[in-house]
PDB file with one MODEL, atoms N, CA, C and O in Angstrom:
MODEL        1
ATOM      1  N   UNK A   1       0.839  -1.175   0.000  1.00  0.00           N
ATOM      2  CA  UNK A   1       0.000   0.000   0.000  1.00  0.00           C
ATOM      3  C   UNK A   1       0.881   1.234   0.000  1.00  0.00           C
ATOM      4  O   UNK A   1       1.881   1.277   0.716  1.00  0.00           O
ATOM      5  N   UNK A   2       0.535   2.218  -0.775  1.00  0.00           N
ATOM      6  CA  UNK A   2       1.336   3.435  -0.829  1.00  0.00           C
ATOM      7  C   UNK A   2       0.753   4.487   0.109  1.00  0.00           C
ATOM      8  O   UNK A   2      -0.424   4.456   0.467  1.00  0.00           O
ATOM      9  N   UNK A   3       1.613   5.410   0.488  1.00  0.00           N
ATOM     10  CA  UNK A   3       1.199   6.501   1.357  1.00  0.00           C
ATOM     11  C   UNK A   3       0.620   7.604   0.487  1.00  0.00           C
ATOM     12  O   UNK A   3       1.163   7.918  -0.571  1.00  0.00           O
ATOM     13  N   UNK A   4      -0.462   8.179   0.926  1.00  0.00           N
ATOM     14  CA  UNK A   4      -1.107   9.250   0.190  1.00  0.00           C
ATOM     15  C   UNK A   4      -0.647  10.594   0.719  1.00  0.00           C
ATOM     16  O   UNK A   4      -0.727  10.842   1.922  1.00  0.00           O
ATOM     17  N   UNK A   5      -0.169  11.462  -0.151  1.00  0.00           N
ATOM     18  CA  UNK A   5       0.182  12.818   0.235  1.00  0.00           C
ATOM     19  C   UNK A   5      -1.083  13.651   0.189  1.00  0.00           C
ATOM     20  O   UNK A   5      -1.756  13.713  -0.840  1.00  0.00           O
ATOM     21  N   UNK A   6      -1.409  14.290   1.300  1.00  0.00           N
ATOM     22  CA  UNK A   6      -2.642  15.055   1.365  1.00  0.00           C
ATOM     23  C   UNK A   6      -2.460  16.489   0.900  1.00  0.00           C
ATOM     24  O   UNK A   6      -3.278  17.000   0.135  1.00  0.00           O
ATOM     25  N   UNK A   7      -1.399  17.143   1.351  1.00  0.00           N
ATOM     26  CA  UNK A   7      -1.116  18.510   0.930  1.00  0.00           C
ATOM     27  C   UNK A   7       0.384  18.619   0.730  1.00  0.00           C
ATOM     28  O   UNK A   7       1.159  18.354   1.650  1.00  0.00           O
ATOM     29  N   UNK A   8       0.793  19.005  -0.462  1.00  0.00           N
ATOM     30  CA  UNK A   8       2.221  19.166  -0.728  1.00  0.00           C
ATOM     31  C   UNK A   8       2.663  20.564  -0.329  1.00  0.00           C
ATOM     32  O   UNK A   8       2.006  21.553  -0.657  1.00  0.00           O
ATOM     33  N   UNK A   9       3.773  20.635   0.376  1.00  0.00           N
ATOM     34  CA  UNK A   9       4.352  21.911   0.776  1.00  0.00           C
ATOM     35  C   UNK A   9       5.552  22.217  -0.089  1.00  0.00           C
ATOM     36  O   UNK A   9       5.757  21.577  -1.121  1.00  0.00           O
ATOM     37  N   UNK A  10       6.358  23.202   0.326  1.00  0.00           N
ATOM     38  CA  UNK A  10       7.497  23.614  -0.490  1.00  0.00           C
ATOM     39  C   UNK A  10       8.649  22.619  -0.527  1.00  0.00           C
ATOM     40  O   UNK A  10       9.393  22.595  -1.507  1.00  0.00           O
ATOM     41  N   UNK A  11       8.822  21.805   0.498  1.00  0.00           N
ATOM     42  CA  UNK A  11       9.922  20.846   0.529  1.00  0.00           C
ATOM     43  C   UNK A  11       9.425  19.434   0.318  1.00  0.00           C
ATOM     44  O   UNK A  11       8.221  19.185   0.356  1.00  0.00           O
ATOM     45  N   UNK A  12      10.360  18.490   0.091  1.00  0.00           N
ATOM     46  CA  UNK A  12       9.937  17.114  -0.192  1.00  0.00           C
ATOM     47  C   UNK A  12       9.250  16.433   0.987  1.00  0.00           C
ATOM     48  O   UNK A  12       8.501  15.476   0.794  1.00  0.00           O
ATOM     49  N   UNK A  13       9.496  16.915   2.209  1.00  0.00           N
ATOM     50  CA  UNK A  13       8.885  16.294   3.380  1.00  0.00           C
ATOM     51  C   UNK A  13       7.814  17.178   4.011  1.00  0.00           C
ATOM     52  O   UNK A  13       7.272  16.831   5.060  1.00  0.00           O
ATOM     53  N   UNK A  14       7.503  18.306   3.395  1.00  0.00           N
ATOM     54  CA  UNK A  14       6.491  19.224   3.929  1.00  0.00           C
ATOM     55  C   UNK A  14       5.111  18.829   3.414  1.00  0.00           C
ATOM     56  O   UNK A  14       4.545  19.474   2.532  1.00  0.00           O
ATOM     57  N   UNK A  15       4.589  17.749   3.992  1.00  0.00           N
ATOM     58  CA  UNK A  15       3.257  17.287   3.587  1.00  0.00           C
ATOM     59  C   UNK A  15       2.700  16.357   4.660  1.00  0.00           C
ATOM     60  O   UNK A  15       3.436  15.772   5.454  1.00  0.00           O
ATOM     61  N   UNK A  16       1.394  16.245   4.654  1.00  0.00           N
ATOM     62  CA  UNK A  16       0.702  15.313   5.538  1.00  0.00           C
ATOM     63  C   UNK A  16       0.630  13.962   4.860  1.00  0.00           C
ATOM     64  O   UNK A  16       0.405  13.883   3.652  1.00  0.00           O
ATOM     65  N   UNK A  17       0.820  12.896   5.627  1.00  0.00           N
ATOM     66  CA  UNK A  17       0.700  11.549   5.078  1.00  0.00           C
ATOM     67  C   UNK A  17      -0.235  10.726   5.955  1.00  0.00           C
ATOM     68  O   UNK A  17      -0.330  10.945   7.163  1.00  0.00           O
ATOM     69  N   UNK A  18      -0.909   9.794   5.338  1.00  0.00           N
ATOM     70  CA  UNK A  18      -1.681   8.802   6.081  1.00  0.00           C
ATOM     71  C   UNK A  18      -0.754   7.651   6.413  1.00  0.00           C
ATOM     72  O   UNK A  18       0.146   7.319   5.642  1.00  0.00           O
ATOM     73  N   UNK A  19      -0.981   7.053   7.556  1.00  0.00           N
ATOM     74  CA  UNK A  19      -0.200   5.875   7.912  1.00  0.00           C
ATOM     75  C   UNK A  19      -0.707   4.686   7.105  1.00  0.00           C
ATOM     76  O   UNK A  19      -1.887   4.628   6.758  1.00  0.00           O
ATOM     77  N   UNK A  20       0.168   3.750   6.808  1.00  0.00           N
ATOM     78  CA  UNK A  20      -0.294   2.555   6.091  1.00  0.00           C
ATOM     79  C   UNK A  20      -1.251   1.769   6.982  1.00  0.00           C
ATOM     80  O   UNK A  20      -1.132   1.809   8.207  1.00  0.00           O
ATOM     81  N   UNK A  21      -2.187   1.065   6.384  1.00  0.00           N
ATOM     82  CA  UNK A  21      -3.146   0.285   7.179  1.00  0.00           C
ATOM     83  C   UNK A  21      -2.450  -0.855   7.904  1.00  0.00           C
ATOM     84  O   UNK A  21      -2.924  -1.316   8.943  1.00  0.00           O
ATOM     85  N   UNK A  22      -1.339  -1.309   7.368  1.00  0.00           N
ATOM     86  CA  UNK A  22      -0.503  -2.316   8.042  1.00  0.00           C
ATOM     87  C   UNK A  22       0.901  -2.226   7.471  1.00  0.00           C
ATOM     88  O   UNK A  22       1.116  -1.688   6.385  1.00  0.00           O
ATOM     89  N   UNK A  23       1.830  -2.752   8.207  1.00  0.00           N
ATOM     90  CA  UNK A  23       3.211  -2.783   7.725  1.00  0.00           C
ATOM     91  C   UNK A  23       3.982  -1.522   8.052  1.00  0.00           C
ATOM     92  O   UNK A  23       3.817  -0.936   9.122  1.00  0.00           O
ATOM     93  N   UNK A  24       4.823  -1.110   7.123  1.00  0.00           N
ATOM     94  CA  UNK A  24       5.784  -0.041   7.342  1.00  0.00           C
ATOM     95  C   UNK A  24       5.479   1.172   6.482  1.00  0.00           C
ATOM     96  O   UNK A  24       4.971   1.059   5.366  1.00  0.00           O
ATOM     97  N   UNK A  25       5.806   2.352   7.040  1.00  0.00           N
ATOM     98  CA  UNK A  25       5.670   3.593   6.280  1.00  0.00           C
ATOM     99  C   UNK A  25       6.835   3.620   5.293  1.00  0.00           C
ATOM    100  O   UNK A  25       7.987   3.526   5.718  1.00  0.00           O
ATOM    101  N   UNK A  26       6.576   3.746   3.988  1.00  0.00           N
ATOM    102  CA  UNK A  26       7.634   3.561   2.989  1.00  0.00           C
ATOM    103  C   UNK A  26       8.755   4.606   2.993  1.00  0.00           C
ATOM    104  O   UNK A  26       9.883   4.271   2.633  1.00  0.00           O
ATOM    105  N   UNK A  27       8.497   5.836   3.379  1.00  0.00           N
ATOM    106  CA  UNK A  27       9.541   6.859   3.345  1.00  0.00           C
ATOM    107  C   UNK A  27      10.562   6.652   4.455  1.00  0.00           C
ATOM    108  O   UNK A  27      11.759   6.838   4.237  1.00  0.00           O
ATOM    109  N   UNK A  28      10.100   6.267   5.649  1.00  0.00           N
ATOM    110  CA  UNK A  28      10.990   6.137   6.808  1.00  0.00           C
ATOM    111  C   UNK A  28      11.343   4.701   7.144  1.00  0.00           C
ATOM    112  O   UNK A  28      12.381   4.449   7.755  1.00  0.00           O
ATOM    113  N   UNK A  29      10.504   3.761   6.758  1.00  0.00           N
ATOM    114  CA  UNK A  29      10.715   2.362   7.118  1.00  0.00           C
ATOM    115  C   UNK A  29      10.254   2.037   8.526  1.00  0.00           C
ATOM    116  O   UNK A  29      10.444   0.914   8.994  1.00  0.00           O
ATOM    117  N   UNK A  30       9.643   3.015   9.219  1.00  0.00           N
ATOM    118  CA  UNK A  30       9.151   2.770  10.565  1.00  0.00           C
ATOM    119  C   UNK A  30       7.809   2.048  10.517  1.00  0.00           C
ATOM    120  O   UNK A  30       6.993   2.279   9.624  1.00  0.00           O
ATOM    121  N   UNK A  31       7.600   1.178  11.486  1.00  0.00           N
ATOM    122  CA  UNK A  31       6.332   0.443  11.515  1.00  0.00           C
ATOM    123  C   UNK A  31       5.211   1.357  11.994  1.00  0.00           C
ATOM    124  O   UNK A  31       5.453   2.366  12.657  1.00  0.00           O
ATOM    125  N   UNK A  32       3.996   0.992  11.652  1.00  0.00           N
ATOM    126  CA  UNK A  32       2.813   1.711  12.095  1.00  0.00           C
ATOM    127  C   UNK A  32       2.791   1.777  13.627  1.00  0.00           C
ATOM    128  O   UNK A  32       2.488   2.821  14.203  1.00  0.00           O
ATOM    129  N   UNK A  33       3.112   0.661  14.276  1.00  0.00           N
ATOM    130  CA  UNK A  33       3.106   0.603  15.742  1.00  0.00           C
ATOM    131  C   UNK A  33       4.131   1.581  16.329  1.00  0.00           C
ATOM    132  O   UNK A  33       3.842   2.274  17.305  1.00  0.00           O
ATOM    133  N   UNK A  34       5.318   1.633  15.738  1.00  0.00           N
ATOM    134  CA  UNK A  34       6.351   2.545  16.237  1.00  0.00           C
ATOM    135  C   UNK A  34       5.918   3.996  16.067  1.00  0.00           C
ATOM    136  O   UNK A  34       6.137   4.818  16.957  1.00  0.00           O
ATOM    137  N   UNK A  35       5.316   4.310  14.949  1.00  0.00           N
ATOM    138  CA  UNK A  35       4.846   5.681  14.717  1.00  0.00           C
ATOM    139  C   UNK A  35       3.770   6.048  15.737  1.00  0.00           C
ATOM    140  O   UNK A  35       3.749   7.175  16.232  1.00  0.00           O
ATOM    141  N   UNK A  36       2.879   5.113  16.054  1.00  0.00           N
ATOM    142  CA  UNK A  36       1.861   5.395  17.074  1.00  0.00           C
ATOM    143  C   UNK A  36       2.494   5.598  18.449  1.00  0.00           C
ATOM    144  O   UNK A  36       1.973   6.378  19.247  1.00  0.00           O
ATOM    145  N   UNK A  37       3.590   4.927  18.745  1.00  0.00           N
ATOM    146  CA  UNK A  37       4.303   5.180  20.002  1.00  0.00           C
ATOM    147  C   UNK A  37       4.836   6.610  20.033  1.00  0.00           C
ATOM    148  O   UNK A  37       4.762   7.280  21.063  1.00  0.00           O
ATOM    149  N   UNK A  38       5.372   7.076  18.908  1.00  0.00           N
ATOM    150  CA  UNK A  38       5.867   8.448  18.816  1.00  0.00           C
ATOM    151  C   UNK A  38       4.728   9.450  18.964  1.00  0.00           C
ATOM    152  O   UNK A  38       4.885  10.487  19.609  1.00  0.00           O
ATOM    153  N   UNK A  39       3.587   9.140  18.367  1.00  0.00           N
ATOM    154  CA  UNK A  39       2.409  10.004  18.479  1.00  0.00           C
ATOM    155  C   UNK A  39       1.980  10.105  19.938  1.00  0.00           C
ATOM    156  O   UNK A  39       1.758  11.203  20.448  1.00  0.00           O
ATOM    157  N   UNK A  40       1.863   8.961  20.610  1.00  0.00           N
ATOM    158  CA  UNK A  40       1.410   8.945  21.999  1.00  0.00           C
ATOM    159  C   UNK A  40       2.383   9.645  22.939  1.00  0.00           C
ATOM    160  O   UNK A  40       1.979  10.166  23.978  1.00  0.00           O
ATOM    161  N   UNK A  41       3.668   9.657  22.575  1.00  0.00           N
ATOM    162  CA  UNK A  41       4.679  10.333  23.385  1.00  0.00           C
ATOM    163  C   UNK A  41       4.776  11.821  23.043  1.00  0.00           C
ATOM    164  O   UNK A  41       5.528  12.554  23.686  1.00  0.00           O
ATOM    165  N   UNK A  42       4.024  12.274  22.038  1.00  0.00           N
ATOM    166  CA  UNK A  42       4.050  13.679  21.642  1.00  0.00           C
ATOM    167  C   UNK A  42       5.306  14.092  20.908  1.00  0.00           C
ATOM    168  O   UNK A  42       5.674  15.267  20.927  1.00  0.00           O
ATOM    169  N   UNK A  43       5.972  13.150  20.262  1.00  0.00           N
ATOM    170  CA  UNK A  43       7.258  13.429  19.607  1.00  0.00           C
ATOM    171  C   UNK A  43       7.122  13.903  18.166  1.00  0.00           C
ATOM    172  O   UNK A  43       8.063  14.476  17.617  1.00  0.00           O
ATOM    173  N   UNK A  44       5.957  13.673  17.540  1.00  0.00           N
ATOM    174  CA  UNK A  44       5.756  14.085  16.147  1.00  0.00           C
ATOM    175  C   UNK A  44       4.406  14.788  16.013  1.00  0.00           C
ATOM    176  O   UNK A  44       3.513  14.606  16.840  1.00  0.00           O
ATOM    177  N   UNK A  45       4.275  15.582  14.974  1.00  0.00           N
ATOM    178  CA  UNK A  45       3.071  16.376  14.717  1.00  0.00           C
ATOM    179  C   UNK A  45       2.040  15.531  13.971  1.00  0.00           C
ATOM    180  O   UNK A  45       2.337  14.945  12.930  1.00  0.00           O
ATOM    181  N   UNK A  46       0.823  15.476  14.519  1.00  0.00           N
ATOM    182  CA  UNK A  46      -0.234  14.696  13.891  1.00  0.00           C
ATOM    183  C   UNK A  46      -1.553  15.440  13.963  1.00  0.00           C
ATOM    184  O   UNK A  46      -1.689  16.438  14.672  1.00  0.00           O
ATOM    185  N   UNK A  47      -2.513  14.939  13.221  1.00  0.00           N
ATOM    186  CA  UNK A  47      -3.881  15.446  13.277  1.00  0.00           C
ATOM    187  C   UNK A  47      -4.834  14.267  13.118  1.00  0.00           C
ATOM    188  O   UNK A  47      -4.565  13.320  12.378  1.00  0.00           O
ATOM    189  N   UNK A  48      -5.938  14.349  13.824  1.00  0.00           N
ATOM    190  CA  UNK A  48      -6.982  13.339  13.692  1.00  0.00           C
ATOM    191  C   UNK A  48      -8.153  13.986  12.979  1.00  0.00           C
ATOM    192  O   UNK A  48      -8.721  14.965  13.462  1.00  0.00           O
ATOM    193  N   UNK A  49      -8.508  13.441  11.838  1.00  0.00           N
ATOM    194  CA  UNK A  49      -9.599  13.975  11.034  1.00  0.00           C
ATOM    195  C   UNK A  49     -10.825  13.087  11.252  1.00  0.00           C
ATOM    196  O   UNK A  49     -10.877  11.948  10.787  1.00  0.00           O
ATOM    197  N   UNK A  50     -11.797  13.630  11.960  1.00  0.00           N
ATOM    198  CA  UNK A  50     -12.977  12.843  12.302  1.00  0.00           C
ATOM    199  C   UNK A  50     -14.211  13.716  12.110  1.00  0.00           C
ATOM    200  O   UNK A  50     -14.231  14.877  12.516  1.00  0.00           O
ATOM    201  N   UNK A  51     -15.221  13.154  11.495  1.00  0.00           N
ATOM    202  CA  UNK A  51     -16.469  13.870  11.300  1.00  0.00           C
ATOM    203  C   UNK A  51     -17.230  13.934  12.624  1.00  0.00           C
ATOM    204  O   UNK A  51     -17.155  13.001  13.423  1.00  0.00           O
ATOM    205  N   UNK A  52     -17.960  15.023  12.862  1.00  0.00           N
ATOM    206  CA  UNK A  52     -18.724  15.152  14.097  1.00  0.00           C
ATOM    207  C   UNK A  52     -19.662  13.956  14.314  1.00  0.00           C
ATOM    208  O   UNK A  52     -20.371  13.536  13.399  1.00  0.00           O
ATOM    209  N   UNK A  53     -19.651  13.425  15.523  1.00  0.00           N
ATOM    210  CA  UNK A  53     -20.519  12.308  15.867  1.00  0.00           C
ATOM    211  C   UNK A  53     -19.958  10.938  15.537  1.00  0.00           C
ATOM    212  O   UNK A  53     -20.540   9.924  15.921  1.00  0.00           O
ATOM    213  N   UNK A  54     -18.837  10.890  14.833  1.00  0.00           N
ATOM    214  CA  UNK A  54     -18.230   9.609  14.461  1.00  0.00           C
ATOM    215  C   UNK A  54     -17.212   9.192  15.507  1.00  0.00           C
ATOM    216  O   UNK A  54     -16.568  10.041  16.123  1.00  0.00           O
ATOM    217  N   UNK A  55     -17.064   7.894  15.712  1.00  0.00           N
ATOM    218  CA  UNK A  55     -16.087   7.376  16.673  1.00  0.00           C
ATOM    219  C   UNK A  55     -14.706   7.201  16.063  1.00  0.00           C
ATOM    220  O   UNK A  55     -13.697   7.289  16.762  1.00  0.00           O
ATOM    221  N   UNK A  56     -14.662   6.957  14.775  1.00  0.00           N
ATOM    222  CA  UNK A  56     -13.378   6.735  14.114  1.00  0.00           C
ATOM    223  C   UNK A  56     -13.106   7.839  13.104  1.00  0.00           C
ATOM    224  O   UNK A  56     -14.015   8.544  12.665  1.00  0.00           O
ATOM    225  N   UNK A  57     -11.849   7.970  12.750  1.00  0.00           N
ATOM    226  CA  UNK A  57     -11.445   8.967  11.776  1.00  0.00           C
ATOM    227  C   UNK A  57     -10.154   8.534  11.107  1.00  0.00           C
ATOM    228  O   UNK A  57      -9.824   7.349  11.068  1.00  0.00           O
ATOM    229  N   UNK A  58      -9.442   9.498  10.590  1.00  0.00           N
ATOM    230  CA  UNK A  58      -8.176   9.242   9.905  1.00  0.00           C
ATOM    231  C   UNK A  58      -7.076   9.989  10.649  1.00  0.00           C
ATOM    232  O   UNK A  58      -7.210  11.184  10.916  1.00  0.00           O
ATOM    233  N   UNK A  59      -6.007   9.305  10.980  1.00  0.00           N
ATOM    234  CA  UNK A  59      -4.842   9.922  11.625  1.00  0.00           C
ATOM    235  C   UNK A  59      -3.829  10.233  10.536  1.00  0.00           C
ATOM    236  O   UNK A  59      -3.441   9.351   9.770  1.00  0.00           O
ATOM    237  N   UNK A  60      -3.399  11.499  10.467  1.00  0.00           N
ATOM    238  CA  UNK A  60      -2.366  11.898   9.512  1.00  0.00           C
ATOM    239  C   UNK A  60      -1.165  12.425  10.287  1.00  0.00           C
ATOM    240  O   UNK A  60      -1.297  12.922  11.405  1.00  0.00           O
ATOM    241  N   UNK A  61       0.009  12.306   9.673  1.00  0.00           N
ATOM    242  CA  UNK A  61       1.269  12.706  10.293  1.00  0.00           C
ATOM    243  C   UNK A  61       1.955  13.716   9.385  1.00  0.00           C
ATOM    244  O   UNK A  61       1.998  13.545   8.167  1.00  0.00           O
ATOM    245  N   UNK A  62       2.491  14.773   9.994  1.00  0.00           N
ATOM    246  CA  UNK A  62       3.305  15.731   9.243  1.00  0.00           C
ATOM    247  C   UNK A  62       4.650  15.060   9.013  1.00  0.00           C
ATOM    248  O   UNK A  62       5.428  14.886   9.951  1.00  0.00           O
ATOM    249  N   UNK A  63       4.929  14.681   7.766  1.00  0.00           N
ATOM    250  CA  UNK A  63       6.110  13.882   7.434  1.00  0.00           C
ATOM    251  C   UNK A  63       7.400  14.561   7.883  1.00  0.00           C
ATOM    252  O   UNK A  63       8.319  13.882   8.342  1.00  0.00           O
ATOM    253  N   UNK A  64       7.489  15.869   7.762  1.00  0.00           N
ATOM    254  CA  UNK A  64       8.712  16.566   8.173  1.00  0.00           C
ATOM    255  C   UNK A  64       8.989  16.356   9.654  1.00  0.00           C
ATOM    256  O   UNK A  64      10.150  16.219  10.039  1.00  0.00           O
ATOM    257  N   UNK A  65       7.961  16.325  10.498  1.00  0.00           N
ATOM    258  CA  UNK A  65       8.199  16.104  11.932  1.00  0.00           C
ATOM    259  C   UNK A  65       8.740  14.697  12.174  1.00  0.00           C
ATOM    260  O   UNK A  65       9.546  14.490  13.082  1.00  0.00           O
ATOM    261  N   UNK A  66       8.307  13.743  11.378  1.00  0.00           N
ATOM    262  CA  UNK A  66       8.813  12.379  11.487  1.00  0.00           C
ATOM    263  C   UNK A  66      10.274  12.312  11.041  1.00  0.00           C
ATOM    264  O   UNK A  66      11.094  11.661  11.688  1.00  0.00           O
ATOM    265  N   UNK A  67      10.595  12.981   9.939  1.00  0.00           N
ATOM    266  CA  UNK A  67      11.974  13.010   9.459  1.00  0.00           C
ATOM    267  C   UNK A  67      12.874  13.787  10.432  1.00  0.00           C
ATOM    268  O   UNK A  67      14.030  13.415  10.630  1.00  0.00           O
ATOM    269  N   UNK A  68      12.356  14.856  11.036  1.00  0.00           N
ATOM    270  CA  UNK A  68      13.124  15.606  12.031  1.00  0.00           C
ATOM    271  C   UNK A  68      13.413  14.743  13.251  1.00  0.00           C
ATOM    272  O   UNK A  68      14.507  14.811  13.813  1.00  0.00           O
ATOM    273  N   UNK A  69      12.446  13.934  13.666  1.00  0.00           N
ATOM    274  CA  UNK A  69      12.653  13.028  14.794  1.00  0.00           C
ATOM    275  C   UNK A  69      13.806  12.062  14.490  1.00  0.00           C
ATOM    276  O   UNK A  69      14.672  11.839  15.336  1.00  0.00           O
ATOM    277  N   UNK A  70      13.813  11.502  13.299  1.00  0.00           N
ATOM    278  CA  UNK A  70      14.879  10.577  12.903  1.00  0.00           C
ATOM    279  C   UNK A  70      16.220  11.310  12.881  1.00  0.00           C
ATOM    280  O   UNK A  70      17.225  10.777  13.350  1.00  0.00           O
ATOM    281  N   UNK A  71      16.238  12.524  12.340  1.00  0.00           N
ATOM    282  CA  UNK A  71      17.475  13.306  12.252  1.00  0.00           C
ATOM    283  C   UNK A  71      18.046  13.597  13.640  1.00  0.00           C
ATOM    284  O   UNK A  71      19.265  13.587  13.814  1.00  0.00           O
ATOM    285  N   UNK A  72      17.194  13.853  14.626  1.00  0.00           N
ATOM    286  CA  UNK A  72      17.668  14.121  15.989  1.00  0.00           C
ATOM    287  C   UNK A  72      18.364  12.905  16.591  1.00  0.00           C
ATOM    288  O   UNK A  72      19.157  13.039  17.523  1.00  0.00           O
ATOM    289  N   UNK A  73      18.074  11.741  16.071  1.00  0.00           N
ATOM    290  CA  UNK A  73      18.672  10.518  16.603  1.00  0.00           C
ATOM    291  C   UNK A  73      19.803   9.972  15.727  1.00  0.00           C
ATOM    292  O   UNK A  73      20.349   8.905  16.007  1.00  0.00           O
ATOM    293  N   UNK A  74      20.147  10.699  14.679  1.00  0.00           N
ATOM    294  CA  UNK A  74      21.209  10.265  13.772  1.00  0.00           C
ATOM    295  C   UNK A  74      22.574  10.549  14.402  1.00  0.00           C
ATOM    296  O   UNK A  74      22.756  11.529  15.124  1.00  0.00           O
ATOM    297  N   UNK A  75      23.511   9.676  14.110  1.00  0.00           N
ATOM    298  CA  UNK A  75      24.883   9.859  14.590  1.00  0.00           C
ATOM    299  C   UNK A  75      25.838   9.730  13.411  1.00  0.00           C
ATOM    300  O   UNK A  75      25.710   8.827  12.584  1.00  0.00           O
ATOM    301  N   UNK A  76      26.792  10.645  13.349  1.00  0.00           N
ATOM    302  CA  UNK A  76      27.821  10.579  12.321  1.00  0.00           C
ATOM    303  C   UNK A  76      27.262  10.879  10.939  1.00  0.00           C
ATOM    304  O   UNK A  76      26.117  11.304  10.783  1.00  0.00           O
ATOM    305  N   UNK A  77      28.102  10.647   9.948  1.00  0.00           N
ATOM    306  CA  UNK A  77      27.692  10.895   8.573  1.00  0.00           C
ATOM    307  C   UNK A  77      27.615  12.379   8.277  1.00  0.00           C
ATOM    308  O   UNK A  77      27.891  13.224   9.129  1.00  0.00           O
ATOM    309  N   UNK A  78      27.236  12.667   7.055  1.00  0.00           N
ATOM    310  CA  UNK A  78      27.105  14.053   6.623  1.00  0.00           C
ATOM    311  C   UNK A  78      25.643  14.448   6.641  1.00  0.00           C
ATOM    312  O   UNK A  78      24.761  13.627   6.393  1.00  0.00           O
ATOM    313  N   UNK A  79      25.396  15.711   6.936  1.00  0.00           N
ATOM    314  CA  UNK A  79      24.031  16.227   6.914  1.00  0.00           C
ATOM    315  C   UNK A  79      23.550  16.314   5.478  1.00  0.00           C
ATOM    316  O   UNK A  79      24.276  16.803   4.612  1.00  0.00           O
ATOM    317  N   UNK A  80      22.366  15.860   5.217  1.00  0.00           N
ATOM    318  CA  UNK A  80      21.774  15.895   3.885  1.00  0.00           C
ATOM    319  C   UNK A  80      21.037  17.210   3.727  1.00  0.00           C
ATOM    320  O   UNK A  80      20.262  17.600   4.600  1.00  0.00           O
ATOM    321  N   UNK A  81      21.274  17.898   2.614  1.00  0.00           N
ATOM    322  CA  UNK A  81      20.601  19.174   2.346  1.00  0.00           C
ATOM    323  C   UNK A  81      19.354  18.957   1.548  1.00  0.00           C
ATOM    324  O   UNK A  81      18.653  19.916   1.226  1.00  0.00           O
TER     325      UNK A  81
ENDMDL
END
């Protein structure tokens, strides 16, 4: 399953993405479960899109916040521009 870009911003990671229904997010390789752990810990920017009166909705993640989280944990190597 591919990730859907909801709104494209000026940079390659400046966009909202939906999490895959199962498996791994293709840009980062992180599992859905791991991303939800980051969401619950408040480490990445997300939004829940739910219609009034509905119990379920769609969780989207700001991809740049996910990539920034990974960058904060990177060691060595050269910074990618």
